[in-house]
C-alpha positions, 0 to 999 in steps of 0.5 A: 625667168624674167616674164617682161624681159628678153633673156640672154640665151647661151645655147649648149652642145658637148662631147659625151665622153670627156676625159677625166684629166680634162674636167677641171680646166674645161670647167673652169673655162666655162665657169669663166666665159658665162661670168664674162657673158654675163658682165657684157649685158647687166640688165639682163638675165642670162639663161641656159639652153641645155639638151642635158646629155651626158659630158659636155651637156651635164658640166655645163649645167652644173656650172650654171646651178652654180652660179644662179643661172637659170636653166631650161631643158630641152630634151631630144625625146621624153624623159623616161627614155632618155634617162636608159642613154646615162650611166648610173652616176650621170642620171642621178646628175641629170635628174637633178637638174631636171629638177633645176630647170625652169622649164622641161620639154621635148625639143619642137622637131624642125624637120618631118620625121625621117625613115631613121634611127629615133634615137638619131632624129631626136638629138638631130632636131634637139641640136637643131632647137638649141643652135636656132634658139640662142645667142650664142652656142657653147660648144665643148668640142675638139674641132673635128668635123667629119665624123659627126657631120657625116652622121647628121647629129652630135657637136660638130653638127651643132655648131655647123647649124649655129654658124651656117643654118639648115635648109629644111626640106618639107617647106624648102626655107632656110632656118638661120642659126645663132651665128656666134659660137664660143668652144671650149676645147674639149679633147676625147680620146686623142690630145688636140693641138690647144690645151684643154679649156682654151676659148675660141670664137667662132663669129663676128665679134661686131655683130655679137657685141652689138647683138648683145648691147642691143638687146640688153639696151632694151631690157634697161629701158623696159625696166624704167617704163610702166607698160600697164596703159598698153592695149592687150594683143590676145582677146583673153589671158592663157593663164595656163600658157606662160610663153604667151604670157610672156610675149604679151608683156615683151610686147607691152613692154615695146608698144610702149618704149616706141610709142615714147621715142616716136614722140621724142622722134617728132618733137626733134622734128618739129623743133628742127624744123621749125628752127630752119623756118626762123633761121631763114625767115631771120637771115631774110629780115636781117638782108632786106629790112637792114634789122641787123640784130636778126644775125643774132637770132640765126646765130640762136638757131643754128646753135639751137639745131646743133643741139638738137642733132647732138641729143637726138644721136644721143638719146637715138630715139629715132632708132628705138622707135622703129626697132621697138615698133619692129619688135613689137609687131613680130611679137605681135605676129608670134603671139597670134600664131602660137595662140591659134595653135600653130606651130610656126615661128614668126622669126623664120618667116622674116626677111633676110633684109630684116634678119640683116638689118636688126639681128638683135629682133630676129634672135629675141624672137626666137629665144622668147619663144622657147618652150613646148608647142601650144597645147590649145588652139583658139581662132583668131578671126577676130582677134587678128584678122578683124581687129588688124583690118579695123586697125588699118581703116583707121589709121588710114582715115588718120594719116589721110587727114593729115596729108589732106592738111599738109597739103592743103598749106602747100597749096594755098602757099602756092597760091599765095606765091603766085598772087604776090608774083603777079602783084610784084610785077603789076608793082614793077610794070607800073613803077617803071611806066611811072602810073605809081611814081610818088611812093617808095619802091625801095620799101615796097620791094622789101616788104614784097621780098619778105612776104615771098621769103615767108611762104618759102619758110612756110613750106619749108616747115611742112617739108621738114616735118610732114614731109619726113613722116612719109604720109602718102607712103604709110597710107598706101601701106594702110589701105594695102593691109586694110584690103589684104585683111579683107581678102583673109578674112574672106578666106578664113571663114570659106575655108577655115583657120588652116595653118597655110593662111596662119602662115600667109598673115604672118609673113605678110605682116612681117613683111608690111613691118619691114618696108616701114622700117626700111622708109622710115630709116631714110628719114633721120632728124636734119636740119634743112635749109 
């Protein structure tokens, strides 16, 4: 797989017994479906996530091989034991596909081990893993649910997890499935109402298309940027862990893109604020100083603002800045968890709001972490806790300086406005009492109006540029997070690097990033007067 891209992962589930008479129709439908999804994502690599069970799983893996789609095998248990579940012909096919697969591992369990049949437990965990680590689940299924759901494993169970998620009792969390299922009608023994190979969709089509398009958009843009200058997220490279390497590369791309679109967004804010200010001053000069040609400047500023908004909408710099920053921070949290040797996955810690607002990031976190559990544990006291505390300390100080500057300008404008107001009152009193009667009152009134309008325009610029960046909210967030990491440092030194501590760190960091994304969405570039 390409290490600096988010793959489009197609999970596979299917019946173990497929009538020979239906295989060709089903196989053709599988190939057409895979080809269609590939066409929807021209800048992304398709990957098949498959448990390689006999029947539907092997048939889909064969189609992927023929279409040169990479295969990842998430097995229900160790390969040697798994081979006992295959017929002679299917066993040879299974072994060849294991060789073809870019990665082959036992699916990490989602649930704690129950006192039940070991094989059923393995199949159940593999079904959960595939259904929760894919963009879409391709199900070779007859549509019947009762028996499979009763047994707690099988094709219907995988479909149910993909569509409705799974409540995990050991930690009382809910793991969401991919939410999208494409069914290839596959009879087992009795014929179905629809012919074999009929394609049905179980999904919100609009949401699914948006998820694919946003992922493909990121991959297209990621290919166009050089991320070599991005800050590394880990203190050392662990070449023995390709998953960490993939996360590091995607994080670097997300950081580079986020910074790029942040600059564009702030430039648009600056230009719109400047256009609003110039328009206000031009109209004042047109109206008060009777400089009638200034009306042309007003028109030019309105036209300029119109095109700026069109450009901002077309480049989507504001949305991309927010989303790629959210992806960057989410991948950072996931990387630290894996680096620490934790089996916890960051996507399961995202809030419901985050999952709904940026579903493609939720799924991206799930698919870039596909693979075996981490084999090494590293301390994260320095690289995560202390580094993040230092970052928030520095960011707090930077933001505080910007707040002081903007507040200083507003405060100066206020005092100047008060002085001008007092001067205006004094002028009118003196003029009315005849103390100053030799001067041109109209000229001085015009000058005072223009000066007061200029102060208002300066305040307008501050609110249109600095106000849109929510500086006070940012400062508050950095301050709170600095204190949080201080507390976590004390706890880590006192109690050690526990799984509970790691989960708390990741959850809080993801939550803080969700809050930041939420209020940033309200700060869209607009033209203010």
